Backbone as CSV, one residue per row, in Angstrom:
resi,resn,N_x,N_y,N_z,CA_x,CA_y,CA_z,C_x,C_y,C_z
1,UNK,-6.165,41.615,-35.895,-6.704,40.265,-35.891,-5.599,39.262,-35.572
2,UNK,-4.441,39.420,-36.243,-3.327,38.496,-36.020,-2.826,38.592,-34.579
3,UNK,-2.794,39.833,-34.065,-2.327,40.057,-32.695,-3.277,39.428,-31.672
4,UNK,-4.590,39.562,-31.852,-5.553,38.975,-30.919,-5.524,37.438,-30.992
5,UNK,-5.275,36.892,-32.171,-5.152,35.441,-32.329,-3.916,34.938,-31.591
6,UNK,-2.821,35.672,-31.678,-1.590,35.310,-30.987,-1.810,35.342,-29.482
7,UNK,-2.496,36.371,-28.986,-2.792,36.479,-27.545,-3.673,35.313,-27.080
8,UNK,-4.665,34.973,-27.878,-5.558,33.867,-27.524,-4.790,32.548,-27.456
9,UNK,-3.912,32.326,-28.422,-3.099,31.095,-28.413,-2.169,31.070,-27.214
10,UNK,-1.569,32.230,-26.896,-0.676,32.321,-25.741,-1.449,32.049,-24.451
11,UNK,-2.653,32.605,-24.332,-3.482,32.387,-23.144,-3.833,30.906,-22.997
12,UNK,-4.205,30.246,-24.096,-4.518,28.817,-24.045,-3.291,27.996,-23.653
13,UNK,-2.139,28.365,-24.184,-0.902,27.674,-23.858,-0.585,27.812,-22.377
14,UNK,-0.722,29.017,-21.830,-0.459,29.245,-20.413,-1.450,28.483,-19.530
15,UNK,-2.732,28.469,-19.922,-3.735,27.747,-19.141,-3.462,26.250,-19.160
16,UNK,-3.090,25.701,-20.309,-2.821,24.269,-20.371,-1.550,23.923,-19.618
17,UNK,-0.553,24.822,-19.637,0.673,24.578,-18.865,0.359,24.596,-17.377
18,UNK,-0.483,25.529,-16.930,-0.853,25.595,-15.513,-1.626,24.351,-15.107
19,UNK,-2.551,23.915,-15.955,-3.317,22.701,-15.652,-2.402,21.494,-15.614
20,UNK,-1.467,21.422,-16.536,-0.523,20.306,-16.567,0.344,20.268,-15.334
21,UNK,0.802,21.426,-14.866,1.676,21.438,-13.690,0.911,21.042,-12.443
22,UNK,-0.392,21.398,-12.344,-1.148,20.985,-11.155,-1.398,19.484,-11.171
23,UNK,-1.624,18.892,-12.361,-1.838,17.443,-12.387,-0.541,16.703,-12.090
24,UNK,0.609,17.266,-12.492,1.885,16.650,-12.140,2.072,16.697,-10.631
25,UNK,1.736,17.844,-10.016,1.862,17.967,-8.564,0.949,16.979,-7.862
26,UNK,-0.282,16.825,-8.379,-1.206,15.863,-7.771,-0.679,14.446,-7.906
27,UNK,-0.104,14.120,-9.061,0.417,12.772,-9.282,1.585,12.487,-8.350
28,UNK,2.323,13.528,-7.971,3.476,13.342,-7.110,3.130,13.495,-5.631
29,UNK,1.897,13.831,-5.318,1.498,13.988,-3.920,1.630,12.650,-3.201
30,UNK,2.058,12.686,-1.941,2.183,11.430,-1.196,0.821,10.756,-1.012
31,UNK,0.841,9.444,-1.029,-0.377,8.652,-0.857,-0.350,8.059,0.559
32,UNK,-1.374,8.345,1.372,-1.394,7.757,2.709,-1.635,6.253,2.626
33,UNK,-0.961,5.534,3.513,-1.125,4.081,3.566,-1.094,3.638,5.020
34,UNK,-1.858,2.608,5.302,-1.814,1.989,6.624,-1.302,0.566,6.472
35,UNK,-0.276,0.233,7.240,0.285,-1.113,7.258,-0.131,-1.730,8.592
36,UNK,-0.907,-2.800,8.537,-1.389,-3.469,9.739,-0.730,-4.834,9.831
37,UNK,-0.047,-5.080,10.947,0.632,-6.355,11.163,-0.178,-7.142,12.193
38,UNK,-0.603,-8.333,11.781,-1.480,-9.174,12.600,-0.770,-10.495,12.886
39,UNK,-0.854,-10.950,14.132,-0.393,-12.294,14.479,-1.621,-13.197,14.444
40,UNK,-1.630,-14.124,13.495,-2.766,-15.030,13.315,-2.351,-16.436,13.732
41,UNK,-3.273,-17.112,14.436,-2.996,-18.474,14.885,-4.194,-19.366,14.593
42,UNK,-3.900,-20.652,14.403,-4.975,-21.613,14.155,-5.617,-22.077,15.448
43,UNK,-4.988,-21.828,16.568,-5.568,-22.209,17.860,-6.699,-21.245,18.201
44,UNK,-7.742,-21.752,18.871,-8.867,-20.883,19.221,-8.433,-19.711,20.098
45,UNK,-9.067,-18.609,19.887,-8.790,-17.395,20.656,-9.637,-16.258,20.122
46,UNK,-9.252,-15.058,20.484,-10.020,-13.884,20.080,-9.534,-13.336,18.737
47,UNK,-10.466,-12.729,18.037,-10.144,-11.988,16.812,-10.341,-10.515,17.156
48,UNK,-9.288,-9.722,16.919,-9.349,-8.292,17.205,-10.604,-7.706,16.559
49,UNK,-11.345,-6.911,17.321,-12.616,-6.345,16.848,-12.443,-5.529,15.571
50,UNK,-11.293,-4.884,15.390,-11.077,-4.062,14.197,-10.932,-4.903,12.930
51,UNK,-10.738,-6.221,13.091,-10.571,-7.112,11.941,-11.840,-7.898,11.617
52,UNK,-12.811,-7.860,12.506,-14.010,-8.697,12.369,-14.781,-8.453,11.074
53,UNK,-14.778,-7.227,10.580,-15.561,-6.903,9.383,-14.737,-6.870,8.094
54,UNK,-13.494,-7.312,8.151,-12.646,-7.321,6.949,-12.967,-8.591,6.161
55,UNK,-13.661,-8.425,5.046,-14.169,-9.559,4.265,-13.061,-10.512,3.827
56,UNK,-11.925,-9.984,3.392,-10.834,-10.836,2.895,-10.332,-11.799,3.972
57,UNK,-10.417,-11.410,5.220,-9.925,-12.267,6.309,-10.920,-13.364,6.687
58,UNK,-12.108,-13.295,6.127,-13.121,-14.338,6.389,-13.154,-15.381,5.270
59,UNK,-12.271,-15.213,4.257,-12.193,-16.156,3.130,-10.864,-16.901,3.190
60,UNK,-10.809,-18.074,2.503,-9.542,-18.823,2.454,-8.440,-17.959,1.837
61,UNK,-7.247,-18.129,2.288,-6.752,-19.039,3.317,-6.851,-18.472,4.738
62,UNK,-7.269,-17.209,4.847,-7.239,-16.541,6.144,-8.287,-17.056,7.130
63,UNK,-9.370,-17.642,6.644,-10.410,-18.120,7.556,-9.975,-19.361,8.337
64,UNK,-8.801,-19.918,8.036,-8.264,-21.041,8.813,-7.736,-20.563,10.169
65,UNK,-7.465,-19.270,10.285,-6.966,-18.736,11.550,-8.135,-18.485,12.486
66,UNK,-7.974,-18.934,13.738,-9.074,-18.823,14.693,-8.822,-17.738,15.735
67,UNK,-7.637,-17.147,15.687,-7.361,-15.976,16.522,-6.484,-15.014,15.734
68,UNK,-6.735,-13.708,15.927,-5.967,-12.672,15.235,-5.775,-11.494,16.180
69,UNK,-4.498,-11.152,16.378,-4.143,-10.044,17.261,-3.377,-9.001,16.454
70,UNK,-3.822,-7.753,16.504,-3.100,-6.680,15.825,-1.861,-6.357,16.650
71,UNK,-0.691,-6.512,16.038,0.569,-6.216,16.717,1.014,-4.776,16.486
72,UNK,0.697,-4.257,15.314,1.183,-2.931,14.983,0.375,-2.340,13.834
73,UNK,0.210,-1.036,13.877,-0.386,-0.281,12.761,0.519,0.907,12.488
74,UNK,1.046,0.961,11.299,1.896,2.085,10.886,1.150,2.911,9.860
75,UNK,1.155,4.217,10.058,0.643,5.151,9.059,1.861,5.677,8.312
76,UNK,1.882,5.497,7.006,3.011,5.965,6.201,2.479,6.775,5.024
77,UNK,3.383,7.510,4.392,3.044,8.261,3.193,3.979,7.791,2.100
78,UNK,3.400,7.295,1.034,4.182,6.740,-0.069,4.256,7.735,-1.220
79,UNK,5.418,7.787,-1.824,5.612,8.608,-3.022,5.967,7.674,-4.179
80,UNK,5.430,7.972,-5.331,5.701,7.148,-6.514,7.203,7.063,-6.769
81,UNK,7.660,5.819,-6.983,9.055,5.585,-7.323,9.999,5.481,-6.133
82,UNK,9.497,5.645,-4.917,10.349,5.566,-3.722,9.941,4.382,-2.861
83,UNK,10.925,3.558,-2.505,10.651,2.408,-1.639,10.478,2.867,-0.197
84,UNK,9.619,2.167,0.517,9.410,2.436,1.942,9.479,1.103,2.682
85,UNK,10.305,1.028,3.705,10.449,-0.203,4.496,9.736,-0.069,5.831
86,UNK,9.055,-1.150,6.214,8.403,-1.231,7.522,8.972,-2.451,8.222
87,UNK,9.528,-2.254,9.391,10.130,-3.344,10.171,9.025,-4.247,10.715
88,UNK,9.215,-5.556,10.563,8.256,-6.550,11.054,8.743,-7.113,12.393
89,UNK,7.835,-7.649,13.213,8.222,-8.172,14.524,9.239,-9.314,14.478
90,UNK,9.330,-10.021,13.345,10.280,-11.136,13.244,11.654,-10.683,12.741
91,UNK,11.880,-9.381,12.645,13.179,-8.856,12.230,13.292,-8.567,10.747
92,UNK,12.389,-9.085,9.961,12.420,-8.813,8.521,11.745,-7.466,8.249
93,UNK,11.771,-7.060,6.987,11.156,-5.785,6.606,10.218,-5.980,5.433
94,UNK,9.095,-5.321,5.508,8.180,-5.236,4.378,8.637,-4.041,3.554
95,UNK,8.916,-4.256,2.289,9.298,-3.170,1.381,8.140,-2.945,0.429
96,UNK,7.675,-1.702,0.380,6.561,-1.360,-0.498,6.975,-0.204,-1.397
97,UNK,6.632,-0.335,-2.661,6.956,0.684,-3.656,5.680,1.054,-4.399
98,UNK,5.283,2.302,-4.284,4.170,2.814,-5.076,4.715,3.080,-6.468
99,UNK,4.272,2.278,-7.429,4.753,2.467,-8.800,4.054,3.631,-9.470
100,UNK,2.725,3.682,-9.311,1.994,4.803,-9.894,0.542,4.786,-9.452
101,UNK,-0.065,5.953,-9.570,-1.508,6.073,-9.395,-2.093,5.958,-10.791
102,UNK,-3.003,5.015,-10.954,-3.569,4.740,-12.274,-4.649,5.785,-12.603
103,UNK,-4.982,5.957,-13.873,-5.990,6.945,-14.262,-7.341,6.749,-13.557
104,UNK,-7.676,5.509,-13.206,-8.956,5.249,-12.534,-8.870,5.415,-11.010
105,UNK,-7.710,5.881,-10.509,-7.564,6.142,-9.074,-6.998,4.982,-8.273
106,UNK,-6.863,3.803,-8.904,-6.258,2.676,-8.197,-4.745,2.855,-8.145
107,UNK,-4.110,2.034,-7.313,-2.673,2.143,-7.094,-1.969,0.872,-7.552
108,UNK,-0.894,1.038,-8.308,-0.049,-0.100,-8.677,1.136,-0.076,-7.724
109,UNK,1.275,-1.159,-6.941,2.349,-1.241,-5.949,3.106,-2.552,-6.084
110,UNK,4.354,-2.522,-5.633,5.174,-3.731,-5.522,5.496,-3.908,-4.052
111,UNK,5.393,-5.164,-3.602,5.648,-5.489,-2.205,6.608,-6.666,-2.158
112,UNK,7.548,-6.613,-1.226,8.441,-7.748,-0.984,8.788,-7.769,0.496
113,UNK,9.294,-8.904,0.946,9.764,-9.025,2.325,11.256,-9.318,2.272
114,UNK,12.022,-8.474,2.955,13.475,-8.556,2.964,13.950,-9.362,4.173
115,UNK,15.003,-10.139,3.981,15.601,-10.884,5.096,16.176,-9.919,6.134
116,UNK,16.347,-10.449,7.355,16.847,-9.636,8.462,18.181,-8.981,8.160
117,UNK,19.079,-9.711,7.526,20.417,-9.179,7.273,20.479,-8.358,5.979
118,UNK,19.339,-8.239,5.297,19.295,-7.455,4.070,19.984,-8.111,2.890
119,UNK,20.403,-9.388,3.047,21.170,-10.053,2.001,20.367,-10.272,0.725
120,UNK,19.105,-10.586,0.863,18.274,-10.780,-0.323,16.808,-10.722,0.066
121,UNK,15.976,-11.014,-0.875,14.533,-10.947,-0.673,14.014,-12.297,-0.231
122,UNK,13.270,-12.316,0.874,12.659,-13.552,1.358,11.427,-13.863,0.506
123,UNK,10.563,-12.873,0.357,9.378,-13.012,-0.497,9.647,-12.195,-1.749
124,UNK,9.722,-12.838,-2.897,9.982,-12.085,-4.133,8.911,-11.034,-4.370
125,UNK,9.201,-10.151,-5.279,8.285,-9.058,-5.567,6.895,-9.548,-5.926
126,UNK,5.933,-8.941,-5.294,4.528,-9.195,-5.554,3.971,-7.887,-6.085
127,UNK,3.348,-7.925,-7.233,2.781,-6.707,-7.803,1.272,-6.743,-7.634
128,UNK,0.717,-5.631,-7.158,-0.706,-5.562,-6.834,-1.282,-4.270,-7.406
129,UNK,-2.516,-4.341,-7.871,-3.281,-3.143,-8.200,-4.387,-3.077,-7.164
130,UNK,-4.340,-2.024,-6.336,-5.256,-1.921,-5.196,-6.161,-0.704,-5.339
131,UNK,-7.413,-0.890,-4.933,-8.366,0.218,-4.922,-8.216,1.003,-3.621
132,UNK,-8.487,2.294,-3.661,-8.383,3.100,-2.439,-9.277,2.537,-1.330
133,UNK,-8.691,2.374,-0.154,-9.437,1.902,1.006,-9.676,0.411,1.064
134,UNK,-9.293,-0.319,0.031,-9.520,-1.775,-0.025,-8.205,-2.490,0.304
135,UNK,-8.098,-3.111,1.479,-6.811,-3.703,1.866,-6.465,-4.949,1.054
136,UNK,-5.155,-5.160,0.890,-4.670,-6.442,0.384,-3.725,-6.995,1.439
137,UNK,-3.507,-8.318,1.397,-2.772,-8.985,2.468,-1.632,-9.835,1.930
138,UNK,-0.550,-9.854,2.708,0.614,-10.698,2.458,0.795,-11.504,3.732
139,UNK,0.956,-12.821,3.617,1.077,-13.654,4.811,2.119,-14.738,4.598
140,UNK,2.490,-15.394,5.706,3.384,-16.537,5.600,4.606,-16.457,6.474
141,UNK,4.855,-15.314,7.084,6.014,-15.161,7.955,5.718,-15.764,9.326
142,UNK,6.536,-16.730,9.763,6.347,-17.340,11.082,6.785,-16.361,12.164
143,UNK,6.002,-16.367,13.251,6.347,-15.509,14.388,5.550,-15.941,15.613
144,UNK,6.234,-16.151,16.710,5.604,-16.360,18.014,4.478,-17.399,17.985
145,UNK,4.737,-18.535,17.354,3.757,-19.618,17.325,2.610,-19.412,16.352
146,UNK,2.729,-18.423,15.497,1.664,-18.156,14.537,2.243,-17.662,13.226
147,UNK,1.425,-16.954,12.492,1.790,-16.434,11.179,1.510,-14.942,11.134
148,UNK,2.447,-14.179,10.605,2.193,-12.754,10.409,1.349,-12.565,9.157
149,UNK,0.273,-11.828,9.309,-0.575,-11.430,8.195,-0.448,-9.923,8.116
150,UNK,0.010,-9.435,6.963,0.285,-7.999,6.819,-0.737,-7.411,5.861
151,UNK,-1.505,-6.462,6.374,-2.502,-5.780,5.561,-2.005,-4.430,5.119
152,UNK,-2.226,-4.095,3.855,-1.830,-2.798,3.310,-3.086,-2.140,2.740
153,UNK,-3.386,-0.947,3.250,-4.530,-0.172,2.767,-4.003,1.157,2.263
154,UNK,-4.272,1.456,1.006,-3.778,2.682,0.375,-4.909,3.686,0.187
155,UNK,-4.562,4.956,0.266,-5.542,6.017,0.018,-6.509,6.165,1.164
156,UNK,-7.547,6.960,0.894,-8.493,7.315,1.940,-9.505,6.292,2.159
């Protein structure tokens, strides 16, 4: 009886250790992200068709822009605790850090914009909790007669 109880406890311990290691691996799996860089202008013009259905861009302050051109789309893979830099057309860099995947599946991220020379941060850290597939936007960088609007979409 004592021996079978010991085996049962050992089996449960091994099963819970295996389950724990798979959840750790899942938590450390890279998270796909799309970084979309848009040149937005207040002058009349075309809005890129891929942006027409993005609800956030139809609300203030983004609805003040009357033309939007996608300049770049980067597909990146983010790992928790590791910074990832994306070069912007104006020479600065968007720095994004996946802090963690929350229990409900949302992502806690920090975003900043670094100066061209790397001397300091142009846009201080912005902390966001984002749902998978739901973009958030950072804007305000001047470029080519307009404003850069940077969209970040995490997960599938």
